[in-house]
NULUM-876221 format. One line per 8 residues: their letters; for each residue x, y, z of N, C-alpha, C, O. Coordinates in nm, 4 decimals. Layout:
A	X/Y/Z/X/Y/Z/X/Y/Z/X/Y/Z | ...
END
This chain:
XXXXXXXX	-1.6777/-7.8844/-8.5650/-1.7718/-7.8232/-8.6533/-1.6948/-7.7588/-8.7686/-1.5950/-7.6900/-8.7473 | -1.7428/-7.7821/-8.8910/-1.6779/-7.7267/-9.0081/-1.7821/-7.6579/-9.0942/-1.8898/-7.7125/-9.1181 | -1.7502/-7.5383/-9.1406/-1.8404/-7.4651/-9.2275/-1.7628/-7.4295/-9.3530/-1.6619/-7.3592/-9.3469 | -1.8107/-7.4790/-9.4681/-1.7396/-7.4564/-9.5939/-1.7647/-7.3190/-9.6544/-1.6968/-7.2815/-9.7500 | -1.8597/-7.2431/-9.6020/-1.8877/-7.1103/-9.6551/-1.7915/-7.0106/-9.5925/-1.7941/-6.9904/-9.4711 | -1.7061/-6.9475/-9.6741/-1.6107/-6.8518/-9.6178/-1.6816/-6.7310/-9.5555/-1.7855/-6.6863/-9.6042 | -1.6253/-6.6811/-9.4505/-1.6729/-6.5609/-9.3840/-1.6151/-6.4407/-9.4576/-1.4964/-6.4394/-9.4901 | -1.6964/-6.3410/-9.4840/-1.6439/-6.2216/-9.5492/-1.5775/-6.1324/-9.4443/-1.6059/-6.1427/-9.3250
XXXXXXXX	-1.4883/-6.0447/-9.4912/-1.4208/-5.9529/-9.3994/-1.5214/-5.8628/-9.3293/-1.5078/-5.8364/-9.2098 | -1.6225/-5.8150/-9.4021/-1.7212/-5.7261/-9.3395/-1.8033/-5.8004/-9.2345/-1.8431/-5.7407/-9.1344 | -1.8295/-5.9297/-9.2553/-1.8999/-6.0085/-9.1529/-1.8128/-6.0195/-9.0273/-1.8615/-6.0018/-8.9157 | -1.6855/-6.0485/-9.0461/-1.5945/-6.0619/-8.9322/-1.5846/-5.9313/-8.8534/-1.5859/-5.9335/-8.7303 | -1.5748/-5.8185/-8.9220/-1.5562/-5.6913/-8.8515/-1.6802/-5.6504/-8.7730/-1.6712/-5.5630/-8.6868 | -1.7947/-5.7104/-8.7999/-1.9154/-5.6810/-8.7229/-1.9134/-5.7487/-8.5859/-1.9867/-5.7077/-8.4960 | -1.8305/-5.8516/-8.5691/-1.8231/-5.9224/-8.4415/-1.7381/-5.8402/-8.3452/-1.6195/-5.8175/-8.3694 | -1.8000/-5.7959/-8.2357/-1.7306/-5.7132/-8.1360/-1.6735/-5.8037/-8.0267/-1.7410/-5.8347/-7.9285
XXXXXXXX	-1.5482/-5.8452/-8.0454/-1.4784/-5.9222/-7.9421/-1.3982/-5.8237/-7.8599/-1.3178/-5.7473/-7.9133 | -1.4207/-5.8260/-7.7293/-1.3557/-5.7303/-7.6392/-1.2954/-5.8014/-7.5189/-1.3393/-5.9099/-7.4805 | -1.1947/-5.7388/-7.4606/-1.1325/-5.7895/-7.3384/-1.2026/-5.7263/-7.2186/-1.2298/-5.6063/-7.2166 | -1.2308/-5.8089/-7.1201/-1.2886/-5.7607/-6.9957/-1.2287/-5.8346/-6.8781/-1.1654/-5.9388/-6.8949 | -1.2488/-5.7802/-6.7583/-1.1995/-5.8427/-6.6362/-1.3167/-5.8939/-6.5548/-1.4134/-5.8217/-6.5304 | -1.3070/-6.0201/-6.5128/-1.4115/-6.0800/-6.4296/-1.4090/-6.0119/-6.2932/-1.3062/-6.0107/-6.2255 | -1.5225/-5.9551/-6.2532/-1.5300/-5.8874/-6.1233/-1.6098/-5.9677/-6.0212/-1.6026/-5.9407/-5.9013 | -1.6863/-6.0668/-6.0687/-1.7599/-6.1554/-5.9783/-1.7875/-6.2857/-6.0512/-1.8108/-6.2869/-6.1721
XXXXXXXX	-1.7846/-6.3948/-5.9768/-1.8132/-6.5270/-6.0325/-1.8784/-6.6110/-5.9238/-1.8334/-6.6137/-5.8093 | -1.9850/-6.6792/-5.9620/-2.0534/-6.7654/-5.8641/-2.1186/-6.8829/-5.9357/-2.1435/-6.8788/-6.0562 | -2.1452/-6.9865/-5.8592/-2.2122/-7.1045/-5.9143/-2.3509/-7.0666/-5.9648/-2.4131/-6.9736/-5.9134 | -2.3989/-7.1388/-6.0652/-2.5272/-7.1115/-6.1290/-2.6110/-7.2396/-6.1252/-2.6260/-7.3072/-6.2270 | -2.6658/-7.2731/-6.0074/-2.7371/-7.4004/-5.9924/-2.8631/-7.4120/-6.0785/-2.9075/-7.5232/-6.1067 | -2.9211/-7.3003/-6.1205/-3.0435/-7.3040/-6.2011/-3.0162/-7.3420/-6.3473/-3.1096/-7.3774/-6.4193 | -2.8918/-7.3355/-6.3918/-2.8567/-7.3679/-6.5303/-2.8738/-7.5175/-6.5564/-2.8566/-7.6002/-6.4669 | -2.9077/-7.5499/-6.6804/-2.9267/-7.6895/-6.7207/-2.7965/-7.7692/-6.7113/-2.7969/-7.8841/-6.6671
XXXXXXXX	-2.6853/-7.7082/-6.7527/-2.5536/-7.7717/-6.7455/-2.4691/-7.6975/-6.6423/-2.4916/-7.5787/-6.6190 | -2.3719/-7.7653/-6.5796/-2.2889/-7.6986/-6.4792/-2.2279/-7.5698/-6.5346/-2.1604/-7.5714/-6.6375 | -2.2522/-7.4589/-6.4655/-2.2109/-7.3265/-6.5146/-2.1831/-7.2328/-6.3985/-2.2172/-7.2594/-6.2833 | -2.1194/-7.1218/-6.4341/-2.1021/-7.0105/-6.3422/-2.1708/-6.8879/-6.4010/-2.1868/-6.8771/-6.5226 | -2.2110/-6.7963/-6.3147/-2.2531/-6.6633/-6.3566/-2.1306/-6.5739/-6.3396/-2.0722/-6.5662/-6.2315 | -2.0930/-6.5067/-6.4480/-1.9795/-6.4146/-6.4444/-2.0283/-6.2723/-6.4640/-2.1159/-6.2467/-6.5466 | -1.9717/-6.1801/-6.3881/-1.9913/-6.0377/-6.4119/-1.8564/-5.9855/-6.4586/-1.7542/-6.0047/-6.3928 | -1.8583/-5.9182/-6.5746/-1.7343/-5.8789/-6.6408/-1.7347/-5.7282/-6.6659/-1.8337/-5.6723/-6.7129
XXXXXXXX	-1.6230/-5.6637/-6.6338/-1.6061/-5.5207/-6.6562/-1.5382/-5.4991/-6.7910/-1.4238/-5.5403/-6.8106 | -1.6087/-5.4343/-6.8844/-1.5549/-5.4036/-7.0166/-1.5182/-5.2556/-7.0288/-1.5252/-5.1989/-7.1378 | -1.4796/-5.1935/-6.9185/-1.4344/-5.0547/-6.9211/-1.5432/-4.9619/-6.9721/-1.6516/-4.9565/-6.9140 | -1.5161/-4.8878/-7.0807/-1.6132/-4.7896/-7.1308/-1.7447/-4.8521/-7.1793/-1.8445/-4.7816/-7.1943 | -1.7454/-4.9825/-7.2035/-1.8679/-5.0510/-7.2464/-1.9543/-5.0920/-7.1273/-2.0673/-5.1375/-7.1454 | -1.9025/-5.0763/-7.0069/-1.9773/-5.1109/-6.8863/-1.9581/-5.2545/-6.8431/-1.8743/-5.3274/-6.8962 | -2.0377/-5.2927/-6.7456/-2.0323/-5.4287/-6.6915/-2.1422/-5.5124/-6.7541/-2.2528/-5.4643/-6.7789 | -2.1097/-5.6393/-6.7795/-2.2067/-5.7311/-6.8394/-2.2041/-5.8621/-6.7636/-2.1034/-5.9011/-6.7046
XXXXXXXX	-2.3188/-5.9286/-6.7672/-2.3358/-6.0564/-6.6987/-2.3509/-6.1666/-6.8030/-2.4071/-6.1438/-6.9101 | -2.3009/-6.2854/-6.7720/-2.3157/-6.3996/-6.8611/-2.3093/-6.5293/-6.7827/-2.2700/-6.5323/-6.6661 | -2.3486/-6.6356/-6.8495/-2.3351/-6.7702/-6.7965/-2.2236/-6.8380/-6.8747/-2.2143/-6.8210/-6.9962 | -2.1391/-6.9144/-6.8070/-2.0281/-6.9817/-6.8742/-2.0150/-7.1246/-6.8228/-2.0082/-7.1479/-6.7021 | -2.0116/-7.2197/-6.9155/-1.9951/-7.3613/-6.8807/-1.8456/-7.3944/-6.8753/-1.7929/-7.4642/-6.9620 | -1.7799/-7.3439/-6.7736/-1.6339/-7.3568/-6.7610/-1.5943/-7.4234/-6.6294/-1.4844/-7.4015/-6.5785 | -1.6845/-7.5046/-6.5750/-1.6630/-7.5621/-6.4416/-1.5582/-7.6727/-6.4388/-1.5108/-7.7084/-6.3310 | -1.5205/-7.7281/-6.5539/-1.4214/-7.8365/-6.5549/-1.2820/-7.7882/-6.5143/-1.2098/-7.8592/-6.4443
XXXXXXXX	-1.2444/-7.6688/-6.5577/-1.1076/-7.6215/-6.5357/-1.0957/-7.5048/-6.4385/-0.9848/-7.4696/-6.3982 | -1.2080/-7.4441/-6.4003/-1.2020/-7.3201/-6.3223/-1.2929/-7.3262/-6.2008/-1.3958/-7.3937/-6.2005 | -1.2512/-7.2528/-6.0964/-1.3325/-7.2323/-5.9769/-1.3661/-7.0835/-5.9707/-1.2869/-7.0009/-6.0161 | -1.4823/-7.0479/-5.9152/-1.5223/-6.9064/-5.9138/-1.4170/-6.8125/-5.8552/-1.3917/-6.7057/-5.9110 | -1.3558/-6.8508/-5.7442/-1.2597/-6.7611/-5.6795/-1.1348/-6.7380/-5.7657/-1.0701/-6.6340/-5.7530 | -1.1006/-6.8322/-5.8520/-0.9859/-6.8162/-5.9411/-1.0161/-6.7329/-6.0650/-0.9245/-6.6936/-6.1373 | -1.1426/-6.7061/-6.0895/-1.1812/-6.6282/-6.2074/-1.1820/-6.4774/-6.1818/-1.1604/-6.3984/-6.2738 | -1.2068/-6.4378/-6.0572/-1.2141/-6.2955/-6.0244/-1.0768/-6.2317/-6.0458/-0.9756/-6.2792/-5.9941
XXXXXXXX	-1.0759/-6.1235/-6.1230/-0.9519/-6.0543/-6.1561/-0.8893/-6.1015/-6.2857/-0.7937/-6.0403/-6.3334 | -0.9398/-6.2073/-6.3431/-0.8853/-6.2636/-6.4665/-0.9443/-6.1921/-6.5874/-1.0644/-6.1656/-6.5922 | -0.8592/-6.1611/-6.6851/-0.9103/-6.1039/-6.8098/-0.9557/-6.2156/-6.9032/-0.8940/-6.3219/-6.9105 | -1.0654/-6.1888/-6.9746/-1.1234/-6.2840/-7.0690/-1.1579/-6.2095/-7.1973/-1.1604/-6.0865/-7.2006 | -1.1844/-6.2856/-7.3024/-1.2302/-6.2303/-7.4298/-1.3750/-6.2725/-7.4480/-1.4099/-6.3882/-7.4249 | -1.4598/-6.1780/-7.4896/-1.6016/-6.2084/-7.5084/-1.6574/-6.1313/-7.6273/-1.6088/-6.0240/-7.6628 | -1.7610/-6.1892/-7.6879/-1.8377/-6.1183/-7.7904/-1.9424/-6.0367/-7.7163/-2.0182/-6.0905/-7.6356 | -1.9465/-5.9066/-7.7436/-2.0354/-5.8183/-7.6679/-2.1522/-5.7634/-7.7490/-2.2331/-5.6873/-7.6959
XXXXXXXX	-2.1629/-5.8005/-7.8771/-2.2720/-5.7441/-7.9570/-2.3755/-5.8464/-8.0035/-2.4457/-5.8225/-8.1018 | -2.3858/-5.9595/-7.9344/-2.5003/-6.0480/-7.9547/-2.6182/-5.9889/-7.8788/-2.5981/-5.9174/-7.7806 | -2.7408/-6.0170/-7.9221/-2.8553/-5.9706/-7.8428/-2.8587/-6.0448/-7.7090/-2.8136/-6.1591/-7.7017 | -2.9106/-5.9830/-7.6043/-2.9229/-6.0525/-7.4752/-3.0021/-6.1814/-7.4912/-3.0939/-6.1897/-7.5728 | -2.9650/-6.2824/-7.4117/-3.0292/-6.4137/-7.4210/-3.0645/-6.4620/-7.2806/-2.9801/-6.4620/-7.1910 | -3.1885/-6.5027/-7.2625/-3.2324/-6.5557/-7.1326/-3.1732/-6.6947/-7.1125/-3.1926/-6.7835/-7.1956 | -3.1018/-6.7135/-7.0032/-3.0484/-6.8441/-6.9642/-3.0940/-6.8680/-6.8218/-3.0489/-6.8021/-6.7282 | -3.1849/-6.9641/-6.8071/-3.2486/-6.9893/-6.6769/-3.3021/-6.8563/-6.6235/-3.3860/-6.7936/-6.6882
XXXXXXXX	-3.2550/-6.8125/-6.5071/-3.3109/-6.6908/-6.4470/-3.2232/-6.5665/-6.4634/-3.2436/-6.4678/-6.3926 | -3.1253/-6.5693/-6.5561/-3.0460/-6.4489/-6.5827/-3.0533/-6.4130/-6.7315/-3.0837/-6.4974/-6.8157 | -3.0252/-6.2883/-6.7611/-3.0154/-6.2421/-6.8987/-2.8665/-6.2330/-6.9321/-2.7948/-6.1495/-6.8770 | -2.8208/-6.3197/-7.0232/-2.6809/-6.3190/-7.0645/-2.6584/-6.2033/-7.1613/-2.7321/-6.1876/-7.2587 | -2.5555/-6.1220/-7.1338/-2.5307/-6.0007/-7.2112/-2.4033/-6.0054/-7.2939/-2.3684/-5.9070/-7.3591 | -2.3327/-6.1191/-7.2922/-2.2128/-6.1362/-7.3737/-2.1824/-6.2857/-7.3817/-2.2435/-6.3661/-7.3113 | -2.0873/-6.3223/-7.4683/-2.0474/-6.4617/-7.4840/-1.8973/-6.4726/-7.4627/-1.8190/-6.4256/-7.5452 | -1.8568/-6.5346/-7.3523/-1.7153/-6.5546/-7.3220/-1.6615/-6.6612/-7.4173/-1.7266/-6.7629/-7.4412
XXXXXXXX	-1.5419/-6.6368/-7.4713/-1.4839/-6.7270/-7.5699/-1.3787/-6.8185/-7.5084/-1.3076/-6.7812/-7.4151 | -1.3710/-6.9396/-7.5636/-1.2726/-7.0355/-7.5180/-1.2498/-7.1431/-7.6208/-1.3302/-7.1625/-7.7120 | -1.1391/-7.2128/-7.6049/-1.1100/-7.3291/-7.6885/-1.1853/-7.4492/-7.6349/-1.1871/-7.4733/-7.5142 | -1.2482/-7.5255/-7.7253/-1.3297/-7.6399/-7.6843/-1.2619/-7.7703/-7.7233/-1.2323/-7.7943/-7.8404 | -1.2380/-7.8536/-7.6235/-1.1904/-7.9899/-7.6460/-1.2979/-8.0808/-7.5893/-1.3021/-8.1064/-7.4689 | -1.3861/-8.1300/-7.6781/-1.5046/-8.1998/-7.6310/-1.5934/-8.0997/-7.5605/-1.6346/-8.0004/-7.6204 | -1.6239/-8.1246/-7.4327/-1.7050/-8.0308/-7.3554/-1.6216/-7.9470/-7.2598/-1.6761/-7.8655/-7.1853 | -1.4897/-7.9659/-7.2610/-1.4005/-7.8908/-7.1729/-1.3582/-7.7620/-7.2440/-1.3083/-7.7649/-7.3565
XXXXXXXX	-1.3794/-7.6486/-7.1756/-1.3513/-7.5181/-7.2351/-1.2359/-7.4507/-7.1616/-1.2363/-7.4396/-7.0390 | -1.1363/-7.4056/-7.2395/-1.0244/-7.3279/-7.1874/-1.0436/-7.1840/-7.2324/-1.0511/-7.1568/-7.3522 | -1.0515/-7.0923/-7.1379/-1.0780/-6.9521/-7.1682/-0.9692/-6.8881/-7.2534/-0.8509/-6.9183/-7.2378 | -1.0107/-6.7989/-7.3442/-0.9168/-6.7171/-7.4207/-0.8880/-6.5906/-7.3404/-0.9774/-6.5339/-7.2776 | -0.7627/-6.5475/-7.3433/-0.7233/-6.4285/-7.2679/-0.5982/-6.3686/-7.3306/-0.5210/-6.4402/-7.3944 | -0.5769/-6.2374/-7.3132/-0.4522/-6.1775/-7.3628/-0.3330/-6.2282/-7.2814/-0.3466/-6.2638/-7.1644 | -0.2149/-6.2306/-7.3463/-0.0922/-6.2743/-7.2780/-0.0487/-6.1775/-7.1693/0.0057/-6.2184/-7.0667 | -0.0728/-6.0493/-7.1922/-0.0391/-5.9474/-7.0943/-0.1627/-5.8611/-7.0707/-0.2477/-5.8510/-7.1592
XXXXXXXX	-0.1747/-5.7987/-6.9536/-0.2927/-5.7178/-6.9259/-0.3106/-5.6049/-7.0276/-0.2139/-5.5421/-7.0707 | -0.4357/-5.5810/-7.0647/-0.4720/-5.4705/-7.1536/-0.5897/-5.3967/-7.0911/-0.6510/-5.4456/-6.9962 | -0.6209/-5.2796/-7.1440/-0.7340/-5.2023/-7.0937/-0.8639/-5.2790/-7.1151/-0.8844/-5.3391/-7.2206 | -0.9514/-5.2769/-7.0152/-1.0837/-5.3360/-7.0322/-1.1543/-5.2652/-7.1464/-1.1517/-5.1425/-7.1557 | -1.2171/-5.3429/-7.2331/-1.2858/-5.2889/-7.3489/-1.2026/-5.2926/-7.4759/-1.2533/-5.2611/-7.5836 | -1.0744/-5.3308/-7.4654/-0.9888/-5.3383/-7.5830/-1.0514/-5.4320/-7.6856/-1.0932/-5.5428/-7.6518 | -1.0577/-5.3876/-7.8108/-1.1160/-5.4683/-7.9179/-1.0163/-5.5728/-7.9685/-0.8971/-5.5458/-7.9830 | -1.0679/-5.6908/-7.9944/-0.9890/-5.7984/-8.0562/-1.0127/-5.7904/-8.2056/-1.1269/-5.7735/-8.2484
X	-0.9100/-5.8020/-8.2850/-0.9283/-5.7934/-8.4300/-0.8173/-5.8600/-8.5035/-0.8172/-5.8620/-8.6266
END
């Protein structure tokens, strides 16, 4: 996907990308595409739930304890029978997603900028 309209600095700074730790992960059979339900601890921002289509490279038990990067200021979105409260970020190669994460552990809730 390519967008020729440049993003302004003020638009970018409105995006709240934060680091959180996955505290629970389970299969999400009600989702249209293969997905997991993740519960993520963002420290002072609290815990948030989301759906993630990351089943190609990850298993639920390997996700617990892993730090991830997510956008936390999108409005909640209904996905099947859960309300998604954040968007986990990853690199996309076709439909295969590789999660973004810090190289070394950081405090939950740390802002990405």
